[in-house]
C-alpha positions in Angstrom: -12.5 13.5 6.2 -10.3 12.2 9.0 -10.7 15.2 11.3 -13.0 14.2 14.3 -14.8 17.5 14.1 -15.5 17.1 10.4 -16.8 13.5 11.0 -19.1 14.8 13.8 -20.4 17.4 11.4 -21.4 14.7 8.9 -22.9 12.4 11.6 -24.9 15.3 13.1 -26.1 16.4 9.6 -27.5 12.9 9.0 -29.4 13.0 12.4 -30.7 16.5 11.6 -32.2 15.0 8.4 -33.7 11.7 9.8 -34.4 12.1 13.5 -38.0 12.9 14.5 -38.7 16.1 16.5 -37.5 16.0 20.1 -35.4 12.9 19.7 -32.7 12.1 22.3 -29.2 11.4 21.0 -26.5 9.8 23.1 -23.2 11.0 21.6 -19.7 9.6 22.0 -17.1 12.1 20.8 -16.9 15.9 21.0 -20.2 16.6 22.7 -20.0 20.4 22.2 -19.7 20.0 18.5 -22.6 17.7 18.3 -24.8 20.0 20.3 -23.7 23.1 18.3 -24.6 21.4 15.0 -27.8 19.6 16.0 -31.2 21.0 15.3 -32.5 23.0 18.3 -35.2 20.4 19.1 -32.8 17.5 19.4 -31.6 16.6 22.9 -27.9 15.6 22.7 -26.4 13.9 25.8 -23.3 12.0 26.6 -23.4 8.2 26.2 -22.5 7.8 29.8 -25.7 7.2 31.7 -28.0 8.3 28.9 -27.8 5.6 26.3 -30.7 3.6 27.8 -33.2 6.4 27.2 -31.8 7.6 23.8 -33.5 7.2 20.5 -30.2 7.4 18.6 -26.5 6.8 19.3 -23.8 8.8 17.4 -20.3 7.4 17.8 -17.0 8.8 16.6 -13.4 8.2 17.6 -12.6 5.6 20.3 -16.2 4.8 20.8 -16.2 2.9 17.6 -14.2 0.2 19.3 -16.8 -0.2 22.1 -19.5 -2.7 20.9 -21.4 -2.2 24.1 -22.4 1.3 23.0 -24.5 -0.3 20.2 -26.3 -2.8 22.3 -30.0 -2.4 21.7 -29.4 -0.2 18.6 -29.2 -0.9 14.9 -26.6 0.9 12.7 -28.3 3.2 10.2 -25.5 5.3 8.8 -21.7 5.1 8.6 -19.0 7.4 7.4 -16.1 5.5 5.9 -12.8 6.3 4.3 -11.7 3.2 2.4 -12.3 0.4 4.8 -12.0 2.5 8.0 -15.2 3.5 9.8 -15.0 7.1 11.1 -18.5 7.6 12.5 -21.8 5.8 13.0 -25.4 6.6 13.8 -27.6 3.9 15.2 -31.3 3.9 16.1 -33.0 2.1 18.9 -34.2 -1.4 17.8 -37.9 -1.8 17.9 -39.1 -3.9 20.9 -40.8 -7.1 20.0 
């Protein structure tokens, strides 16, 4: 479960189950893997320049150490091994 590709598979699988049709996902990590595994109606983009318009953020690898990637989002799903977080999915916080 420590392989980044395997972690991305689990994170993408979760999004495939919960994301409404045509959702936009900002991904940090291997973008090609996320795109290959995502449902065909999901729009997977890089976090760079696309996070503001994304419905979800998926983060693996070094992105887990960047709290700014989660600003405006609420963590919905995490993959852990022991106490180590390997991947996260966060959805946009509702506006008040």
